[in-house]
C-alpha positions as CSV (number, residue, x, y, z in Angstrom):
1,M,-3.1,-27.8,18.1
2,A,-5.9,-29.2,16.0
3,R,-5.2,-30.0,12.4
4,N,-7.7,-28.6,9.9
5,N,-6.0,-30.0,6.8
6,E,-3.4,-32.7,6.7
7,N,-2.0,-31.4,3.4
8,Q,-1.0,-27.9,4.7
9,T,2.5,-26.7,4.0
10,I,4.8,-25.6,6.7
11,S,4.5,-22.1,5.3
12,D,0.8,-22.1,5.6
13,V,0.9,-23.5,9.2
14,L,3.4,-20.7,10.2
15,K,1.3,-18.0,8.5
16,N,-1.8,-19.2,10.4
17,F,0.2,-19.3,13.6
18,V,1.5,-15.7,13.1
19,D,-2.0,-14.5,12.2
20,K,-3.8,-16.3,15.0
21,N,-1.3,-15.0,17.6
22,K,-1.0,-11.4,16.1
23,L,2.7,-11.6,15.7
24,Q,3.1,-9.8,12.4
25,K,3.8,-6.4,13.9
26,G,6.7,-7.8,15.9
27,L,8.0,-9.7,12.9
28,D,7.8,-6.5,10.8
29,K,9.9,-4.6,13.3
30,V,12.6,-7.3,13.3
31,N,12.6,-7.5,9.5
32,V,12.9,-3.7,9.1
33,K,16.1,-3.7,11.3
34,E,17.6,-6.6,9.3
35,I,16.8,-5.0,6.0
36,W,18.2,-1.6,7.0
37,Q,21.4,-3.2,8.1
38,A,21.7,-5.3,4.9
39,Q,20.8,-2.6,2.5
40,M,22.6,0.3,4.0
41,G,25.9,-1.5,4.5
42,P,28.5,-1.4,7.2
43,A,29.5,2.3,6.6
44,I,26.0,3.6,7.4
45,N,25.4,0.9,10.1
46,K,28.4,2.2,11.9
47,Y,26.6,5.5,12.5
48,T,23.2,4.0,13.1
49,S,22.4,3.9,16.8
50,S,18.7,3.0,16.7
51,I,16.1,1.6,14.3
52,K,12.4,1.7,15.3
53,L,9.2,1.1,13.4
54,N,6.1,2.7,14.9
55,N,2.9,2.2,12.9
56,D,3.9,3.3,9.4
57,T,6.9,5.5,10.4
58,L,10.5,4.4,10.5
59,Y,12.7,6.2,13.0
60,I,16.4,6.1,12.4
61,E,18.8,7.6,15.0
62,L,22.2,8.4,13.5
63,T,25.3,9.6,15.4
64,S,26.6,11.6,12.4
65,S,24.8,14.9,11.6
66,V,26.6,14.9,8.2
67,L,25.2,11.5,7.3
68,R,21.8,12.4,8.6
69,E,21.8,15.4,6.2
70,E,23.0,13.3,3.3
71,L,20.4,10.6,3.8
72,S,17.6,13.2,4.2
73,Y,17.9,14.0,0.5
74,G,17.1,10.4,-0.4
75,K,14.2,9.7,2.0
76,D,11.7,8.7,-0.7
77,K,14.3,6.3,-2.3
78,I,15.0,4.7,1.1
79,I,11.3,4.2,1.8
80,K,10.7,2.7,-1.6
81,M,13.7,0.4,-1.2
82,M,12.7,-0.7,2.3
83,N,9.1,-1.4,1.2
84,E,10.3,-3.4,-1.8
85,E,12.5,-5.6,0.4
86,L,9.7,-6.1,2.9
87,G,7.3,-7.1,0.0
88,K,4.6,-4.7,1.1
89,K,4.0,-1.0,1.7
90,L,4.7,-0.9,5.4
91,I,6.7,2.4,5.7
92,T,5.2,5.7,4.6
93,K,7.4,8.1,6.5
94,L,11.1,8.2,7.4
95,I,12.4,10.3,10.3
96,L,16.1,10.7,10.7
97,R,17.3,11.8,14.1
């Protein structure tokens, strides 16, 4: 790997690597899963069977229809909270299955 600037920070080098190798989408998918698990807590995670990010839509599969119904009332709040934790507006739609 050629060095462009000897004074680059590790953060800059990693960002350039991610950008050059088009890894951001994959990192976003991993981050979404981690944030969901951290923010929703163990009670909801127990009933979460799948978390998938496809384009700007977050798909959450739940094993409890009661929980799915409860969470459906707070979709906008969940989207806002997830985007704030991600640091960018990545999710525009939430689908609970």
